[in-house]
DRENBAVO-423133 format. One record per residue (C-alpha): residue in three letters; x, y, z; residue number from 1. Coordinates in nm, 4 decimals. Layout:
residuo: ALA x: X y: Y z: Z num: NUM
...
***
This chain:
residuo: UNK x: 0.0011 y: 3.2455 z: 1.3770 num: 1
residuo: UNK x: 0.0925 y: 2.9068 z: 1.2458 num: 2
residuo: UNK x: -0.2135 y: 2.6905 z: 1.3249 num: 3
residuo: UNK x: -0.1818 y: 2.3658 z: 1.5262 num: 4
residuo: UNK x: -0.3659 y: 2.0535 z: 1.3915 num: 5
residuo: UNK x: -0.4019 y: 1.7466 z: 1.5903 num: 6
residuo: UNK x: -0.4343 y: 1.4538 z: 1.3557 num: 7
residuo: UNK x: -0.5895 y: 1.2233 z: 1.6230 num: 8
residuo: UNK x: -0.8829 y: 1.4712 z: 1.6101 num: 9
residuo: UNK x: -0.9570 y: 1.3405 z: 1.2753 num: 10
residuo: UNK x: -1.0412 y: 0.9925 z: 1.4315 num: 11
residuo: UNK x: -1.3467 y: 1.1564 z: 1.6021 num: 12
residuo: UNK x: -1.4398 y: 1.4210 z: 1.3603 num: 13
residuo: UNK x: -1.2546 y: 1.4203 z: 1.0272 num: 14
residuo: UNK x: -1.4739 y: 1.6728 z: 0.8712 num: 15
residuo: UNK x: -1.4003 y: 1.9302 z: 1.1491 num: 16
residuo: UNK x: -1.0272 y: 1.8544 z: 1.1174 num: 17
residuo: UNK x: -1.0452 y: 1.8927 z: 0.7430 num: 18
residuo: UNK x: -1.2187 y: 2.2468 z: 0.7789 num: 19
residuo: UNK x: -0.9334 y: 2.3586 z: 1.0076 num: 20
residuo: UNK x: -0.6802 y: 2.2077 z: 0.7619 num: 21
residuo: UNK x: -0.8359 y: 2.3850 z: 0.4655 num: 22
residuo: UNK x: -0.8201 y: 2.7280 z: 0.6533 num: 23
residuo: UNK x: -0.4357 y: 2.6578 z: 0.7259 num: 24
residuo: UNK x: -0.3606 y: 2.5608 z: 0.3789 num: 25
residuo: UNK x: -0.5371 y: 2.8527 z: 0.2195 num: 26
residuo: UNK x: -0.4353 y: 3.1328 z: 0.4527 num: 27
residuo: UNK x: -0.0915 y: 3.0261 z: 0.5793 num: 28
residuo: UNK x: 0.0447 y: 2.7288 z: 0.3875 num: 29
residuo: UNK x: 0.2013 y: 2.5840 z: 0.6900 num: 30
residuo: UNK x: 0.0787 y: 2.4022 z: 1.0032 num: 31
residuo: UNK x: 0.1983 y: 2.2216 z: 1.3083 num: 32
residuo: UNK x: 0.0991 y: 1.8700 z: 1.3021 num: 33
residuo: UNK x: 0.0499 y: 1.6974 z: 1.6511 num: 34
residuo: UNK x: -0.1171 y: 1.3773 z: 1.7865 num: 35
residuo: UNK x: 0.0580 y: 1.1886 z: 1.4991 num: 36
residuo: UNK x: 0.1284 y: 0.8967 z: 1.7183 num: 37
residuo: UNK x: 0.4774 y: 0.8427 z: 1.6179 num: 38
residuo: UNK x: 0.6681 y: 0.7232 z: 1.9397 num: 39
residuo: UNK x: 0.8754 y: 0.9868 z: 2.0902 num: 40
residuo: UNK x: 1.1514 y: 0.7440 z: 2.1574 num: 41
residuo: UNK x: 1.1751 y: 0.6815 z: 1.7784 num: 42
residuo: UNK x: 1.1989 y: 1.0449 z: 1.7206 num: 43
residuo: UNK x: 1.4762 y: 1.0764 z: 1.9789 num: 44
residuo: UNK x: 1.6588 y: 0.7758 z: 1.7898 num: 45
residuo: UNK x: 1.6519 y: 0.9539 z: 1.4669 num: 46
residuo: UNK x: 1.8169 y: 1.2585 z: 1.6087 num: 47
residuo: UNK x: 2.0835 y: 1.0526 z: 1.7843 num: 48
residuo: UNK x: 2.1576 y: 0.8487 z: 1.4679 num: 49
residuo: UNK x: 2.1688 y: 1.1580 z: 1.2540 num: 50
residuo: UNK x: 2.4299 y: 1.3056 z: 1.5032 num: 51
residuo: UNK x: 2.6467 y: 1.0060 z: 1.4840 num: 52
residuo: UNK x: 2.6314 y: 1.0326 z: 1.1051 num: 53
residuo: UNK x: 2.7206 y: 1.3799 z: 1.0783 num: 54
residuo: UNK x: 3.0201 y: 1.3273 z: 1.3249 num: 55
residuo: UNK x: 3.1822 y: 1.1069 z: 1.0961 num: 56
residuo: UNK x: 3.4999 y: 1.2395 z: 0.9233 num: 57
residuo: UNK x: 3.4564 y: 1.4209 z: 0.5879 num: 58
residuo: UNK x: 3.6127 y: 1.1457 z: 0.3947 num: 59
residuo: UNK x: 3.3603 y: 0.8787 z: 0.5437 num: 60
residuo: UNK x: 3.0852 y: 1.0986 z: 0.4760 num: 61
residuo: UNK x: 3.1828 y: 1.1588 z: 0.1044 num: 62
residuo: UNK x: 3.1967 y: 0.7798 z: 0.0667 num: 63
residuo: UNK x: 2.8310 y: 0.7788 z: 0.1546 num: 64
residuo: UNK x: 2.7369 y: 0.9857 z: -0.1538 num: 65
residuo: UNK x: 2.5495 y: 0.8815 z: -0.4690 num: 66
residuo: UNK x: 2.4891 y: 1.1929 z: -0.6813 num: 67
residuo: UNK x: 2.3359 y: 0.9819 z: -0.9717 num: 68
residuo: UNK x: 2.0555 y: 0.8550 z: -0.7425 num: 69
residuo: UNK x: 2.0582 y: 1.1791 z: -0.5297 num: 70
residuo: UNK x: 2.0985 y: 0.9515 z: -0.2256 num: 71
residuo: UNK x: 2.3224 y: 0.9643 z: 0.0803 num: 72
residuo: UNK x: 2.5450 y: 1.2503 z: 0.1621 num: 73
residuo: UNK x: 2.5434 y: 1.6138 z: 0.0488 num: 74
residuo: UNK x: 2.8298 y: 1.8262 z: 0.1638 num: 75
residuo: UNK x: 2.8238 y: 2.1517 z: 0.3663 num: 76
residuo: UNK x: 2.7606 y: 2.4582 z: 0.1249 num: 77
residuo: UNK x: 2.6881 y: 2.2067 z: -0.1677 num: 78
residuo: UNK x: 2.3498 y: 2.3535 z: -0.2181 num: 79
residuo: UNK x: 2.2367 y: 2.7128 z: -0.2867 num: 80
residuo: UNK x: 1.8802 y: 2.7378 z: -0.2669 num: 81
residuo: UNK x: 1.8329 y: 3.1148 z: -0.3234 num: 82
residuo: UNK x: 2.1432 y: 3.2170 z: -0.5482 num: 83
residuo: UNK x: 1.9884 y: 3.5693 z: -0.5886 num: 84
residuo: UNK x: 2.0177 y: 3.6455 z: -0.2283 num: 85
residuo: UNK x: 2.3099 y: 3.4261 z: -0.1308 num: 86
residuo: UNK x: 2.6845 y: 3.4973 z: -0.1458 num: 87
residuo: UNK x: 2.7773 y: 3.1274 z: -0.0659 num: 88
residuo: UNK x: 2.5973 y: 2.7868 z: -0.0361 num: 89
residuo: UNK x: 2.3739 y: 2.6903 z: 0.2426 num: 90
residuo: UNK x: 2.5628 y: 2.6394 z: 0.5704 num: 91
residuo: UNK x: 2.4208 y: 2.2920 z: 0.6090 num: 92
residuo: UNK x: 2.5017 y: 1.9201 z: 0.5067 num: 93
residuo: UNK x: 2.2400 y: 1.6503 z: 0.4534 num: 94
residuo: UNK x: 2.1649 y: 1.2858 z: 0.3807 num: 95
residuo: UNK x: 1.8821 y: 1.1482 z: 0.1651 num: 96
residuo: UNK x: 1.7045 y: 0.8319 z: 0.2257 num: 97
residuo: UNK x: 1.4497 y: 0.7097 z: -0.0083 num: 98
residuo: UNK x: 1.2425 y: 0.3979 z: -0.1002 num: 99
residuo: UNK x: 1.4801 y: 0.0997 z: -0.1124 num: 100
residuo: UNK x: 1.4879 y: -0.0223 z: -0.4712 num: 101
residuo: UNK x: 1.7535 y: -0.2938 z: -0.5475 num: 102
residuo: UNK x: 1.9124 y: -0.2889 z: -0.9022 num: 103
residuo: UNK x: 1.7605 y: -0.6157 z: -0.9935 num: 104
residuo: UNK x: 1.3982 y: -0.4868 z: -0.9173 num: 105
residuo: UNK x: 1.1828 y: -0.3961 z: -1.2305 num: 106
residuo: UNK x: 1.1288 y: -0.0515 z: -1.0556 num: 107
residuo: UNK x: 1.4894 y: 0.0305 z: -1.0668 num: 108
residuo: UNK x: 1.5187 y: 0.3394 z: -1.2852 num: 109
residuo: UNK x: 1.8142 y: 0.6195 z: -1.2076 num: 110
residuo: UNK x: 1.6235 y: 0.8567 z: -1.4389 num: 111
residuo: UNK x: 1.3291 y: 0.8533 z: -1.1893 num: 112
residuo: UNK x: 1.5540 y: 0.8396 z: -0.8694 num: 113
residuo: UNK x: 1.4254 y: 0.4996 z: -0.8037 num: 114
residuo: UNK x: 1.7108 y: 0.2749 z: -0.6719 num: 115
residuo: UNK x: 1.8990 y: 0.1724 z: -0.3612 num: 116
residuo: UNK x: 1.9968 y: 0.3857 z: -0.0707 num: 117
residuo: UNK x: 2.3513 y: 0.4365 z: 0.0649 num: 118
residuo: UNK x: 2.3972 y: 0.2921 z: 0.4118 num: 119
residuo: UNK x: 2.7123 y: 0.3282 z: 0.6275 num: 120
residuo: UNK x: 2.9008 y: 0.0059 z: 0.6701 num: 121
residuo: UNK x: 3.2163 y: -0.0668 z: 0.8419 num: 122
residuo: UNK x: 3.3929 y: -0.0897 z: 0.4781 num: 123
residuo: UNK x: 3.2723 y: 0.2241 z: 0.3323 num: 124
residuo: UNK x: 3.3256 y: 0.4459 z: 0.6454 num: 125
residuo: UNK x: 3.6525 y: 0.2969 z: 0.7229 num: 126
residuo: UNK x: 3.5600 y: 0.1461 z: 1.0738 num: 127
residuo: UNK x: 3.4645 y: 0.4771 z: 1.2100 num: 128
residuo: UNK x: 3.1497 y: 0.3164 z: 1.3414 num: 129
residuo: UNK x: 3.0843 y: -0.0389 z: 1.4509 num: 130
residuo: UNK x: 2.8996 y: -0.2957 z: 1.2423 num: 131
residuo: UNK x: 2.6233 y: -0.2830 z: 1.5209 num: 132
residuo: UNK x: 2.6247 y: 0.1031 z: 1.4996 num: 133
residuo: UNK x: 2.5676 y: 0.0836 z: 1.1175 num: 134
residuo: UNK x: 2.2826 y: -0.1651 z: 1.1555 num: 135
residuo: UNK x: 2.1148 y: 0.0603 z: 1.4300 num: 136
residuo: UNK x: 2.1389 y: 0.3493 z: 1.1816 num: 137
residuo: UNK x: 1.9629 y: 0.1547 z: 0.9080 num: 138
residuo: UNK x: 1.7097 y: 0.0079 z: 1.1445 num: 139
residuo: UNK x: 1.5871 y: 0.3348 z: 1.2899 num: 140
residuo: UNK x: 1.5891 y: 0.5007 z: 0.9410 num: 141
residuo: UNK x: 1.3817 y: 0.2142 z: 0.7905 num: 142
residuo: UNK x: 1.1356 y: 0.2328 z: 1.0798 num: 143
residuo: UNK x: 1.1001 y: 0.6144 z: 1.0547 num: 144
residuo: UNK x: 1.0628 y: 0.5924 z: 0.6868 num: 145
residuo: UNK x: 0.7872 y: 0.3360 z: 0.7112 num: 146
residuo: UNK x: 0.5965 y: 0.5475 z: 0.9707 num: 147
residuo: UNK x: 0.6460 y: 0.8685 z: 0.8034 num: 148
residuo: UNK x: 0.4980 y: 0.7364 z: 0.4836 num: 149
residuo: UNK x: 0.1975 y: 0.5963 z: 0.6560 num: 150
residuo: UNK x: 0.1319 y: 0.9306 z: 0.8336 num: 151
residuo: UNK x: 0.1904 y: 1.1216 z: 0.4966 num: 152
residuo: UNK x: -0.0702 y: 0.9302 z: 0.3464 num: 153
residuo: UNK x: -0.3152 y: 1.0103 z: 0.6309 num: 154
residuo: UNK x: -0.2453 y: 1.3887 z: 0.5868 num: 155
residuo: UNK x: -0.3025 y: 1.3413 z: 0.2120 num: 156
residuo: UNK x: -0.6285 y: 1.1969 z: 0.2693 num: 157
residuo: UNK x: -0.7261 y: 1.4767 z: 0.5035 num: 158
residuo: UNK x: -0.6171 y: 1.7183 z: 0.2334 num: 159
residuo: UNK x: -0.8580 y: 1.5464 z: -0.0102 num: 160
residuo: UNK x: -1.1472 y: 1.6033 z: 0.2662 num: 161
residuo: UNK x: -1.0374 y: 1.9733 z: 0.2985 num: 162
residuo: UNK x: -1.1009 y: 1.9982 z: -0.0920 num: 163
residuo: UNK x: -1.4352 y: 1.8342 z: -0.0487 num: 164
residuo: UNK x: -1.3339 y: 1.5289 z: -0.2236 num: 165
residuo: UNK x: -1.3464 y: 1.1499 z: -0.1258 num: 166
residuo: UNK x: -1.0601 y: 1.0937 z: 0.1335 num: 167
residuo: UNK x: -0.9092 y: 0.8346 z: -0.0988 num: 168
residuo: UNK x: -0.9130 y: 1.0609 z: -0.4026 num: 169
residuo: UNK x: -0.5319 y: 1.0881 z: -0.4008 num: 170
residuo: UNK x: -0.4524 y: 0.7364 z: -0.3199 num: 171
residuo: UNK x: -0.3961 y: 0.6170 z: -0.6881 num: 172
residuo: UNK x: -0.1338 y: 0.8778 z: -0.7274 num: 173
residuo: UNK x: 0.0800 y: 0.7452 z: -0.4225 num: 174
residuo: UNK x: 0.0945 y: 0.3760 z: -0.4850 num: 175
residuo: UNK x: 0.4724 y: 0.3954 z: -0.5263 num: 176
residuo: UNK x: 0.5606 y: 0.7417 z: -0.3769 num: 177
residuo: UNK x: 0.8954 y: 0.8945 z: -0.4105 num: 178
residuo: UNK x: 0.9091 y: 1.0066 z: -0.0655 num: 179
residuo: UNK x: 1.2426 y: 1.0941 z: 0.1041 num: 180
residuo: UNK x: 1.3691 y: 1.1429 z: 0.4405 num: 181
residuo: UNK x: 1.6442 y: 1.4063 z: 0.4480 num: 182
residuo: UNK x: 1.8594 y: 1.4419 z: 0.7467 num: 183
residuo: UNK x: 2.0087 y: 1.7881 z: 0.7982 num: 184
residuo: UNK x: 2.2828 y: 1.9232 z: 1.0047 num: 185
residuo: UNK x: 2.3557 y: 2.2999 z: 1.0325 num: 186
residuo: UNK x: 2.6903 y: 2.4740 z: 1.0880 num: 187
residuo: UNK x: 2.7350 y: 2.6802 z: 1.3953 num: 188
residuo: UNK x: 2.7902 y: 2.9818 z: 1.1782 num: 189
residuo: UNK x: 2.4848 y: 3.2319 z: 1.2347 num: 190
residuo: UNK x: 2.2999 y: 3.3358 z: 0.9373 num: 191
residuo: UNK x: 2.3608 y: 3.6979 z: 0.8184 num: 192
residuo: UNK x: 2.0895 y: 3.7898 z: 0.5614 num: 193
residuo: UNK x: 2.2483 y: 4.1296 z: 0.4934 num: 194
residuo: UNK x: 2.5784 y: 3.9466 z: 0.3870 num: 195
residuo: UNK x: 2.3882 y: 3.6686 z: 0.2041 num: 196
residuo: UNK x: 2.4702 y: 3.4121 z: 0.4458 num: 197
residuo: UNK x: 2.1816 y: 3.1646 z: 0.5204 num: 198
residuo: UNK x: 2.1561 y: 2.8205 z: 0.6875 num: 199
residuo: UNK x: 1.8979 y: 2.7376 z: 0.4160 num: 200
residuo: UNK x: 1.8085 y: 2.9903 z: 0.1493 num: 201
residuo: UNK x: 1.4472 y: 3.0702 z: 0.0708 num: 202
residuo: UNK x: 1.2789 y: 2.8045 z: -0.1243 num: 203
residuo: UNK x: 0.9522 y: 2.6271 z: -0.2079 num: 204
residuo: UNK x: 0.9549 y: 2.2398 z: -0.1541 num: 205
residuo: UNK x: 0.8810 y: 2.0024 z: -0.4260 num: 206
residuo: UNK x: 0.6158 y: 1.7239 z: -0.3957 num: 207
residuo: UNK x: 0.2761 y: 1.7092 z: -0.2315 num: 208
residuo: UNK x: 0.3940 y: 1.7845 z: 0.1290 num: 209
residuo: UNK x: 0.6781 y: 1.8191 z: 0.3663 num: 210
residuo: UNK x: 0.6898 y: 1.7182 z: 0.7121 num: 211
residuo: UNK x: 0.9761 y: 1.8666 z: 0.8944 num: 212
residuo: UNK x: 1.0844 y: 1.7404 z: 1.2353 num: 213
residuo: UNK x: 1.3020 y: 2.0016 z: 1.4128 num: 214
residuo: UNK x: 1.4943 y: 1.9846 z: 1.7407 num: 215
residuo: UNK x: 1.5111 y: 2.2486 z: 2.0028 num: 216
residuo: UNK x: 1.7116 y: 2.4964 z: 1.7886 num: 217
residuo: UNK x: 1.5212 y: 2.8042 z: 1.6401 num: 218
residuo: UNK x: 1.5745 y: 2.9424 z: 1.2821 num: 219
residuo: UNK x: 1.2930 y: 2.8190 z: 1.0721 num: 220
residuo: UNK x: 1.0911 y: 3.0989 z: 0.9141 num: 221
residuo: UNK x: 0.7868 y: 3.1019 z: 0.6735 num: 222
residuo: UNK x: 0.6958 y: 3.3760 z: 0.4106 num: 223
residuo: UNK x: 0.3379 y: 3.5122 z: 0.5011 num: 224
residuo: UNK x: 0.1928 y: 3.8095 z: 0.3607 num: 225
residuo: UNK x: 0.5131 y: 3.9532 z: 0.2610 num: 226
residuo: UNK x: 0.7086 y: 3.9140 z: 0.5837 num: 227
residuo: UNK x: 0.9264 y: 3.6414 z: 0.7196 num: 228
residuo: UNK x: 0.7779 y: 3.4949 z: 1.0353 num: 229
residuo: UNK x: 0.9417 y: 3.2818 z: 1.2929 num: 230
residuo: UNK x: 0.8269 y: 2.9151 z: 1.3214 num: 231
residuo: UNK x: 0.9567 y: 2.8267 z: 1.6641 num: 232
residuo: UNK x: 1.0286 y: 2.4648 z: 1.7622 num: 233
residuo: UNK x: 0.7423 y: 2.2570 z: 1.9140 num: 234
residuo: UNK x: 0.8240 y: 1.9489 z: 2.1029 num: 235
residuo: UNK x: 0.7016 y: 1.6403 z: 1.9066 num: 236
residuo: UNK x: 0.5244 y: 1.8290 z: 1.6413 num: 237
residuo: UNK x: 0.5915 y: 1.8331 z: 1.2628 num: 238
residuo: UNK x: 0.6012 y: 2.1504 z: 1.0665 num: 239
residuo: UNK x: 0.3965 y: 2.0707 z: 0.7473 num: 240
residuo: UNK x: 0.4799 y: 2.2672 z: 0.4268 num: 241
residuo: UNK x: 0.2399 y: 2.2600 z: 0.1481 num: 242
residuo: UNK x: 0.4505 y: 2.4559 z: -0.1080 num: 243
residuo: UNK x: 0.4694 y: 2.8161 z: 0.0294 num: 244
residuo: UNK x: 0.7965 y: 2.9774 z: 0.0642 num: 245
residuo: UNK x: 0.9990 y: 2.8699 z: 0.3666 num: 246
residuo: UNK x: 1.3510 y: 2.9437 z: 0.4910 num: 247
residuo: UNK x: 1.5762 y: 2.8363 z: 0.7624 num: 248
residuo: UNK x: 1.7716 y: 3.1745 z: 0.8345 num: 249
residuo: UNK x: 1.9625 y: 3.0719 z: 1.1527 num: 250
residuo: UNK x: 2.1222 y: 2.7730 z: 1.3235 num: 251
***
């Protein structure tokens, strides 16, 4: 039901790919993105580094929190995305990574969430990871951020074509994009919609697009024609969300 679009097809026939994309956006609001060219080993490293981060103690993770900049750690059940339906917060914890803007950079502006990230170091996590582990985390996430930013631009250009616009129509609006990586870890607790317990409550995302990389665990659902429809994991594919309602309802 959820369309599958291979971005590498656009290299041969961008107009055809744009037409398929237009149908997906207008009729479903979601699609699987394949052929993106991001190395499989990088994606595996992202999952591995994410796992190491969330295995830290609660006190170490809390030390990686910057609520002012909305960077770093967010605790389990800290968010409640659908308060009308939920009896407690989302059974997930997260970690935000955005563009790295130092405090002496002219672009530094906490009001616009433009500032530095929070990275694990031997000092702020009390030695729970080695210096090399901390450096590996940052290296992997920097590379992932760079590649995902580039591919998001490509998808945005295809969206312009799908709207019968010049492919570079949106480019001026993304010269300094506020894109974010968000690592997520879900509790083992099974969602129970009847009791208001959700891994992630129903919501619509902000921004232009969301590219969601999932592991082998099921749970993601999309809201389609009045029903909640499963979006099963698809290896090495991103689920792209253009603002329709979505919910992770199990873990």
